[in-house]
N, C-alpha and C positions, 0 to 999 in steps of 0.2 A: 473400531472407531477411535480416532485420535482424541486425546483428552481436550474437551471443550474449555477446561479451566485455563488453558494456555492463552486463550484469546484476550481476556482482559489484561493479563500480564504483559503481553506483547504490545497491546494498544496503549497501556499506561507508559511503557518505556518509550514508545514512539512519540507520544504526546509530550513527555518531559524533554526529549531531545529536540523535537521539532519546535517547541515553544521557545527554545534557546536559540534556534536558527530559523526564524520565521521567513527569511527570504529564500530559503531552499524550497524547491518543489518536492513533493512526496517521492517521486521517482529518483530525484537526485539524492535524497537522504538515504533511500534504500540501497542505491548503487554504492554510495560512499560507505555505508555500514557493512555491506556484504563483500566489497572489493572483488568483484568477479574477475576471472582470468581473461575473459573476452569482453570487449566493450558492449555495453547495452544501451546504445544511443536512444532507441525508442523509449525505453523505460526512463532513462536519465532526462530526456527532454519533454516528456509528456506533461501537458498542462492539466491542472486538476479538473477543469471542465470536461476535457476529453476522457480522463480517467473515470469521472462520475458517470458520463454517458455509457462507457463500456461496462461499468458495474451495474448500471440500471438495466442494460440489455441482457447481461448475464443473469441478473436476478429474475428477469421476466421469463427466462428459460428454465428456471429451477422448478421442481415440483412444489405445489402449494403445501403449506403446513396446516393441516386441519386437525 
């Protein structure tokens, strides 16, 4: 299992940078930060509402935590 302690570290860094550039969409920020070799237009252009819908759909497919 990957270290779950990495999650708050990444989210904190994301929050710090995104709050300084609030006009960027999350996908734009990720593409700018990662500088992929190939364009990622879907990620770059996704609106947060669409991303949240996708996250919700994915979450619903995950096994429940009991």
